[in-house]
N, C-alpha and C positions, 0 to 999 in steps of 0.2 A: 415155828409158828407161821402158818401161812394164811391165816384169815383176819389180820389186823385191820384190814378195810373192807371186810365182807359186808355188802349191802350199801356201801358208800358210792356215791356218784360224783364225777368231777370233770374239770376242764384242764387239759394241759397245754400250755402255749410254748412254742419254740423249738420243737423237736426237728432238726435238720438231717442229721445222720447219726450213726451209732457212736460218735465221739461226743454228741450233745448230752449235757446233763439232763435236759428235758427227755430225751430218748430213754435214758437209763431210769428216769423217774417213772415213765410210762411202763417199762418192763416190770419194775418193782411193784407199782400199783396194781398191775394186772396179776402179778404173782400172789399179792395179798388179798385178792378177791374183790377189787374195786371194778366198777364200770365207769368208762369216761369217754369223752370226745377228744379229739386232737385238733389243734388249730395252729395255723402259721400264716404269714403274709403269702399272697398268691405268688410272688416272685420266688420266695423262699421254697415254697411247695414244689415249684418247677425244678429248682436246683437240687432239692433234696431227695431223700428216699423214703418219704413218710408212709407211702403205700405199703412198703415192707414191715414198717413198724406197726401199722394197722393190723396186718395179717398176723403178726406175733402177738397181738393183744385181743384176740377174739373178734377180728374184723371190726375194731373200733371206728366209728364214723369220723370223717374228717371235714371240718368246716373252715373254708378260707376266711381270714379276717385281716384287714389293714387296720392295725390298732390305732392309727391316727384319724379314723373316721368314725364319727358317732354311729352312723347308720350301720356300718359293719359290726360294731361292737353290739348294738341292739339286736341285729340279726343272729349273731353268734349265741347271745344269751337266750333269745327266744327258741332258737332251733335246738340248743342243747337241752333245754328243759323239756321240749317236745320229744327228742330222741331218747332221753333218759327217763322220761315218764314222771317229771316232777322237779322239785328243787334240788340244788346242788349242794354237796358236802364239802367239797375241796376244790381249790384252784392254784395251779403253779403258774406264775407269771416269770417266764424266762425269756426276756425280750431286751434286746439291745443293738444299737446301730450307730456308728459315727462315720460319716463321709469325710469329715476333717482328718480323721485317723487314716482312713483309706487313701486319701489324697496326699498324705504326708504334710498337712498343714500343721505347724508348731503352734503351741497353746498361746503364744503371744501374737499370733498372726492368723487368727481363725476367720473362716468365712461364716458370717452370722446367719446366713440362710440355712447353711449346713448345720450350725449350732442349734438353731431353732428346731430343726428336724430331729437332731439327735435328742434334745430334752423331750420333745413331743413323743417320739417313738420309745425311748428308753425309760421315761419317768412319768410323764403326763398320762401316757397310756394306762398306767397303773391306777390313777385317779379315775380315768375314764371308765375302766373295767369295774372298779368298785362302785362308782356312782351309778352305773347302768344296773348293776345287780342290786344296789340299794333300792332304787326307784321301782324296779320290777320285783322286789322282795324274792330274790332268785336263790338265796343261800339259806339253807336251813339253820336253825338256832344251834349254836355251838359248832358251826362250820369253821373251816380253817382255810386261810388264803396265805400263800407264801410267795415272795418275790425273791429272786436271786440278786445278790449285790456283791460288792468288793470293798475291801479295806482302804482303797483309794479315796473312799468318801471321808475318811478320817486322817489319812496321812498322804504325803506327796509322793507320787510316783510319776515323774515328769512326762514319760511317754504314754501314760494313760490319758493324758490330756483332758479334753472336755467331758469324757465319760465319767471322770471323777465328780464333776458338777452334777451330771444326770443321777449318778448313784446317791449322792447327797440328797437330792430332791426326792428320789424314790424312797429313801429311808425316812425322810420327813413326812411324806404321804402316808406311809405305813403307820407312823405314830398317830397322825392326825385323824385319819380315817379309822384307825384301830380303836380310838376312844369313842368315836361316833357310833360305829358298828357294834362295839362291845356294849355300849350302854343301851342300845335300841334293840339289838338282835342277838346279843351274846356271841357274835361272830368275831373270831380272833384273826389278827392280821400281823404277820411278822416278816422280817427279811432274814435271809441266810447269807452270811458273808463267807464265801467259799475260797479255799486255797486257789492259786493260779492252776488252772486246769487245761489240759491239752485238748481244747475244743477247736473247731474251725475258726470261731471268732477270736477266742483268746490268743491262739497261735498267730493271729494277724497283727498283734500289737508289737511294735518295734522292740527288739531285745527281749522277747518273751522267753526264749530258751535260757538265757543267762539268768534271768530273774527267777525262773522255775527252779534252776539249780540252787540259787542263793536261798530261796524260801525252804527248799528241801533240807538244806544244810542248818538253817536257823531254827526250824521248827522241831521241837523234841520228838514228835510222833511223825515227822515227815509231812509232805503234802497229802492232803485228802483228794482221792480221785473222784471221777464222776459217779461211779457206782456207789461209793460210800456216801456222797452227797444225796444220791437218790434214796438210800436207806434213811438218812436224817430226815429228808422230806416226808417219807412214809410215816415216821414217828411223829412229825408235826401234823400230819393229816389225821392221825389217829386220836382216839378219846383219851389216850394216856397223857396228852399235853393240852388238855382243854382249858387249863387256867393259864396258859402262856400267851400273852399278847402284847403288841406294841414293842417287841424286842428286836434288836439287831443281834442275831445269834452267830457267833464266830465258829465256823467249821473249818479249821485251818491248821490242825495239828498242833496247836499252841503258838503259832507265829505271832498272832496279835498281841501276845503278852510276854514275848521273849525279847529281851534287850540285846543279848549277846550270846553267841555260841562259838567256841574256838573252831568248830567244824567249818565255819564260813571261810576260814583262812585257807582251807584245802580246796575251795571251789576254783576250778580253772588251773590248778597246778598240774594236772595230768596233761593238759594241753600245752604247757609250756615246753 
């Protein structure tokens, strides 16, 4: 089946390189017949390889967007509708940043300017995106918006620090805006809580390698990878999930509901 998204138009945030979930989402959406624009922060676009992704996706156009600026978000939505020739059917929000984590600031001693930026970029940007689309009536009825999140919004992972707070806010925005957009425009809004994934951002979290192995051992199906997450996103963008909204959907091989697995005892034994 290669036409699940035929005729659908969208916006994909956050593709940095081929390790990015957003990168894989773009490839899968293109494979399934969608047309879309790519966007990322100007600094991320300079660091990444997004031009290569564009070429692999039928020369998808690239629009820079600082998600913390209202004018950038408005420009993105206006230009996207101009390029795509009308309203949008799907959006992927794959955006997150924490300077406190980058600087090694522990949760009990955060730089609050950094924390404000984390919440703004990683969560409030989702509200900014949805509010801009809502005001401009930019999304078609029965459209689908997905944001990527993590189970640290519900459970404590100490080294995930303030990003856990950002993901909690992100998920709350999904529910609150999901109700409003659903009532008024039938647009559905969900978050996908993905397994620990070997992306550039994920690998930067302290202890990521050890936790990746732990999650792999605990989850009955193992960790879901970026390509598998992309396939799930495609399903969420398709008409087959048109009655799913305001949900936080765990895509983690069963990790979120597994209390214990004896395989966890074997993690690290080979290194002893």
